[in-house]
C-alpha positions, 0 to 999 in steps of 0.5 A: 439617129441614136437610140435611147431606151427608157427603163422607168415605171412612171408613165408621166416621166416616160412621156415627158422624156420621150417628148423632150428627146424624140426630135433628136433621138429614136426613143423607146420605153420598156414594155415588159419589166421581166424582160428589160435586158432582152428588150434593150438588146433587141432594140440595139439601144445606144444609151439606157436611162435606168430607174432604180425602183422598178417592178420585179427587179431593180435597176441595179440588177438590170445594169449588172445583167447588161454589163455581162454582155454589153458596155452600153452607156447607162444613166440612172434617173432616180429620186433615191439620191443618197450617196449609197445608191449613187455609189451602188449604181456606179459600182454596178456599171452606171456611167452617170446619175441624175436625181429626180426631179431633173431638168429635161434640158440637162438630161438631154445635155448629159445624154449627148455628152455621154454618147460623144464620149462613148462612141468617139472611138468608133466615129460615133456613126451607125448606119442602117439599111434593111435591118443591117447595121454598119459600124466602124469595122463590121456589119451585123444583123439579127440572127433570126433574119438570116435564118428566116431568109434561108428558110426559102430553101429548106435544104439550107435550114440546118446548115445555116443553124449550125454554121452560125453556131460555129466560131470563124475567123471573120465572124463573131456572135453576140446574144442575138446578132451575127457580125461580119468583120470588115477591112478598112476599104470594105467599110469605106465602100459600104459607108458610101452605099449606106449613106446614099440610101438607095441612090447610085454611088459611082465607081469614080466616087468610090475610087476617090474615097479608097485613094485616101488610104490605098496606094493604087486602086483602079477600076479592075481592082475595085471590081475584084474588091466588090466580088470579094466583098459580096462573097463575104456579105453572102454569109449574112444575106446582104450581098442581095442588097447590092445592085450593080448599075452597069457602066455607072456604079452600085446602089443598095436595094 
């Protein structure tokens, strides 16, 4: 389910938008108008609805700040409908502009269309499990979650902190997330496990999926791939969530 974040100070409008979208999207609105950017990034929103006139800083300011770290789709919703405001919004990085008062049905249609356009290149699918996010070529989680888990062993604290400050060939770091890059076959395996959501995925099903792209994969080769994948995922603690069901397959726990 895609995540929509609303940056609007009119509670009546916020409630109306939430009521209209909550059956199809995970919707949240801003709580602290001094920390709009932080709340959007922490929510890991897929699309932002942004007003222009806001407490403390304008929607133009927050759009400019977001564009420094993210290409998240942004739709402006504002009663300031003159050409200059629309041009400024687009120049700051907005993707669309809806004038108040607006039809909730039209807003919903615009959101869906923009999500399709924005995420079509990555299959438009995000899968989540236990705080971990799987996309087309990576798995990521909040850095604080990784460090918190590592504090169970105090000898590892400083090692973990420094390790994730370093750049590596298979890991990139955003503002508050740690990301592990995946190969095509690794992503296929994890996608099956994420979609199963705790149910067992048989080795036969995984092999059938991998045969679509690999020339030859047998059970022994799959075992090797799983060992390598677990080792890679250990860097963010996700290896502990993959359980082997002996003689059957794998499941997330």
